[in-house]
VMD Tcl script that draws the C-alpha trace (Angstrom):
set ca {
  {98.90 125.07 101.45}
  {97.38 123.86 104.71}
  {96.70 120.23 105.69}
  {94.46 118.91 108.44}
  {94.87 115.24 109.33}
  {92.96 113.17 111.85}
  {94.66 109.91 112.75}
  {92.59 106.94 113.89}
  {93.44 103.47 115.20}
  {90.66 101.09 114.22}
  {90.27 97.48 115.33}
  {91.33 95.30 112.39}
  {87.99 93.47 112.19}
  {86.14 96.81 111.98}
  {88.27 98.48 109.29}
  {85.69 97.96 106.53}
  {82.95 99.42 108.77}
  {85.12 102.48 109.32}
  {85.69 102.93 105.58}
  {81.96 102.54 104.90}
  {81.15 105.17 107.53}
  {83.37 107.67 105.70}
  {81.97 106.77 102.28}
  {78.39 107.31 103.46}
  {78.92 110.59 105.31}
  {77.78 114.00 104.10}
  {80.87 116.21 104.23}
  {79.85 119.55 102.66}
  {83.57 120.23 102.08}
  {83.02 121.07 98.44}
  {80.86 124.01 99.51}
  {83.80 125.69 101.23}
  {86.04 128.37 99.77}
  {89.65 127.20 99.67}
  {88.92 123.47 99.95}
  {91.22 121.53 97.61}
  {90.95 117.79 98.36}
  {89.95 115.08 100.81}
  {91.44 111.61 101.20}
  {90.99 108.78 103.65}
  {94.32 106.97 103.94}
  {94.83 103.44 105.20}
  {98.12 102.72 106.89}
  {99.87 99.86 108.58}
  {98.36 97.24 110.85}
  {99.88 96.95 114.29}
  {98.75 95.09 117.40}
  {95.35 94.20 115.91}
  {94.55 97.77 114.82}
  {94.76 99.55 111.47}
  {95.99 103.11 111.23}
  {93.84 105.51 109.17}
  {94.17 109.21 108.48}
  {91.57 111.57 107.11}
  {93.31 114.28 105.14}
  {91.91 117.61 104.01}
  {93.94 119.95 101.84}
  {93.15 123.66 102.04}
  {94.48 126.60 100.08}
  {95.49 128.33 103.32}
  {95.05 128.15 107.09}
  {92.25 130.74 107.10}
  {90.17 128.54 104.77}
  {90.44 125.66 107.25}
  {89.54 127.96 110.15}
  {86.49 129.16 108.22}
  {85.48 125.51 107.71}
  {85.75 124.75 111.43}
  {83.51 127.73 112.25}
  {80.97 127.05 109.50}
  {77.45 125.65 109.45}
  {78.75 123.03 106.99}
  {81.20 121.79 109.63}
  {78.43 121.58 112.22}
  {76.18 119.65 109.81}
  {78.95 117.25 108.76}
  {79.86 116.46 112.37}
  {76.32 116.37 113.77}
  {76.20 112.57 113.77}
  {79.76 111.99 114.97}
  {78.55 111.25 118.50}
  {76.31 108.52 117.05}
  {79.17 106.58 115.44}
  {79.95 103.15 116.81}
  {82.84 103.92 119.15}
  {83.61 100.20 119.59}
  {85.50 100.25 116.26}
  {88.11 102.65 117.69}
  {91.22 101.19 119.31}
  {92.05 104.56 120.90}
  {91.37 108.27 120.62}
  {91.76 110.14 117.34}
  {94.54 112.70 116.96}
  {94.27 115.93 114.98}
  {97.47 117.12 113.27}
  {97.71 120.42 111.38}
  {100.42 121.36 108.88}
  {101.25 124.55 107.07}
  {103.49 124.50 104.01}
  {106.80 126.23 104.56}
  {108.48 125.52 101.21}
}
mol new
graphics top color blue
foreach p $ca { graphics top sphere $p radius 0.5 }
foreach p [lrange $ca 0 end-1] q [lrange $ca 1 end] { graphics top cylinder $p $q radius 0.2 }
display resetview
């Protein structure tokens, strides 16, 4: 099992906009070999920002690496630069995890 998580701090008053952006995106994840699941998680509120994490579950690390190098990845991230950056209370952080037990 391999997990890829992106953590985001979103201004509290823009949290619903952030959720809507994820709901309306085209992800193409289901076209990828080894893709298991996707979740957008909402966490705690702190200092006027809400913590979110996007979570993708892959069968193995190689499946995730294939995703990152794929045309589907390029298509799904093509509009990322167009997103309203004012909703972000800081930079996102990618965290990768491989199951050991």
